N, C-alpha and C positions, 0 to 999 in steps of 0.2 A: 554457787552451783556449777558443777562441771558441765561443759558444753554438751557432752554426750547424753546427759540426763535431762536436757532441756526438752520441753514439749513444744510442738508447733500449734499455736492457738490462732484460730480465725474468729473475728468479730464481724457480724453482718446484720445491719438493720433489715427487717423483713417488711417488704411492701408487696408489689405484685410481680416479683421475680422468683424463679426457681433455679434455672440453670446458672444464673450469675452468682448464686450462693453456693450451689452444690459442686459445679465443675471446678472452680478454683480450689475448693477444699480437697477435692479428689486429686487434681493435678499437682497441687503443692504438698500433698501427703499430710494434711492436717490431722492432729491427734484429737483435737476438740474444737467444736464450733459453738460460739456464743451467739444466740439469736436475740437481737434487740427488738422487743415487742412493745406495742402500745398498751399502756396500763388499763385503759377502759376497753375491755374485751367486747362489751355489748355494742360499741360503735366501730369496732375494728373489722373491716371487710377483708383483711388479709388472712383470716383464720384458716381457710382451705389451703393456702399456700404454706402456712406454718406446718400443717400436718404432712403435706407432700414433701417439703424440705426435710423435716425430721425423719420421715420414713426412709427417704433416699440416703441420707447421711448415715443412719444407723445400719442400713444394709451394707454400706461400705466399711463398717466397723469404726465409724467416727462418733465419738461421744458428743451429745448435744446438751447444752445448758441454755437457760433463758434468763434474761435480765429485762425488767419492765421499766418503762419511762413514759413521759408524755411526749409523743413524737412531734408535737406542735411547738414545744418549748425548747428553744436553743440551749438554755442553761441546764435544763434537766437532761437533755441529750448528752451534754458534756459530762454531767455528774454520773450518768449511767455508765459511760465509757470509763470514767475514772474508777468507779466501783469494780469493774471487771479487771482493769489494769492492776489494781491493788491486790486482787485475788490471784492474779497470774504473774505476779512479780517473779522475775528470774527466768521466765519462759520467753520464747520468741513469739511475738504477737503481730499478726497480720490483720489489718483493718480494711474491710471492704467499703469503698466509697460509692459504689455503683448500685447497690441492691435496694436502697430505700428512697426516701424523698430528697428534695434539694436541701431542705433545712437539716435533715439528718446527715447528709453529706458534708455540709458546712460544720455542723457540730462535731462529727466524728473527726474531721480533719483538724479542727481547732484543738480537740483533746490530744490528738497525736503530737501536735506542735507544743502543747503545754507540758505534757507529762512524760516526755521521752528522755528523762535524765540518764537512764542506763543504755540508751541508744539501741533498744531491743524492739522498738515499735516500727512497723513497716506498713504505711498506708498504700493501697493499690486501687487502680480503677480497672474495671472489666468492660471491654468493648463487646457488645453483643453481636452475634452473627446475623440474626434475622429479627427485625422489629415488627410486631403485630399491630401496634397502636393500643388505644385505651379500651380495655374490656375487663370489667371487674371480675369476670369469671375465668379469664384466661391470663397467663403470664404476659407481660408486656413484650417479652422477647424470648427467643429460643437460641440455644447454642451460644458459644463464646468464640470470638475471633482472636482476642489478644488480651493479655494481662499486663497492664502498664504500671510499673512502680512509680510512686509519687514521693519526691523528697520531702521529709518532714522538717522544714525549717522551723527554728525554735521561736516560740512566743514565751516571754518571761512571765513568771507568776511570782507573787510575794514569797519571801523566805518563810520558813516554818514559824519563826517568832512572830511575824506580822499576821500570819494565819491564825495563830493562837490568840492574838490580840483581837482580831475580828470575831473570833468565837466568844470571847468574853463580852464584847459589845452585844452580840446577838443574844446571848443568854440573859442579858439585862434589858431585853425588849428593844434593842437598838438605840438605847440612850442611857447615859450615866455621866456623873460628874467626873471631872479630871482627877479629883482627890480619890474617888472610889476606884477609878481605873488604875491609878498609881498603886494603891494598896493591894488590889487583886493581882496586878501584874507582878509585884514583888513576891507575893505569896506563892504565885505559880512559877516563879523563877524565870519570868520572861524578861525582866530587867534585873540588874545587879546593882546594889548600892553599897559603896564602901565609904563610910563617913562616920564621924563621931556622932553620938546620940543627939547633941544639940544642933547639928547640921543635917541630921538624917532626912527630915522632911523636904528641905530644899534640894538635897542631893537626889532624892527619889524623883522629884518633879523634873529635875534636869535630865536624869537618865530616861524618864518616860518621854520627854519632849524629843530628845535626840534620837532615841532608838525606835520609838513607836509612833508618836504623834506626827512628827515631821514627815517621815516616809509615807505614812498612810494618807496624810492630808495633802502634802505638796506634790509628791511623786505619783502616787496611785490614785488620788482623788476619791478615796473610798470613805473618808469621814470629813466632817466639818466640826469646828469648835466655835461655839458662841458663848459670849458672856451674858448671863441672865442673872440680874441681882449681884450677889457676891460670888456666885459660882460660875465656873466654866463648864459647859455641857458638851459632851462628845456625842454626835449622832451620825448615823450612817447616811451616806448619799445614795442615790439610785444605783450608781456604779458599784458602791460597796454592797448593796443588797443583791445585785446581780452576781458579784463575785462569791458571796456567801452561798448562793444557790448551787454552785458547782464545786466550791473548795471545801465546804464544811458539811458534814452529815447532819 
């Protein structure tokens, strides 16, 4: 995509702030703002702020879109940001770390560090001008003093082949035999086997071990392999389940 045709996209969790969402979007000439909203609207006390933010942004000619998540769940916050990043691929994306809760700030920053392969994601922090304190009916602050860029240092994630392997395990209820994993992996071209028919089974296991099992078990700690009877069973660890929560739809 040509740089001239890129859009300026802002992502902002919605809590009890208005100016810290609207003013940066106005100042930085955003084309579109994604509001990150709590999925359970009946328990979400930020509804009045959502309406005010949306109205102010639309008056400025800025498009507003919404993405829902569980704002209390770190991994679902990361997943929600990833969903937006995938839809806005090719655009310049600015992620507001100041407008939501602490766990949302952590989750949005982690997402910036994980998924910035194209170096088009720019997290920032907004320092408020005046703080009011806690009042569910009023914004926590008014005005903005400074917009501070935050460097998105990288956090590595597994390569696509390993993510596809995790997806296979997930689709088999988090547990399957090594033999089943080898067969499905070859069928899905996650592993490649070049061997004569008589050596095919052994070559397939070797490829699976080297390219899938060892990285997921020893490096990422996302799976464990246990021998039960005559079979070796692959199961997800808690770390693997957490990773699936934001890496796989």
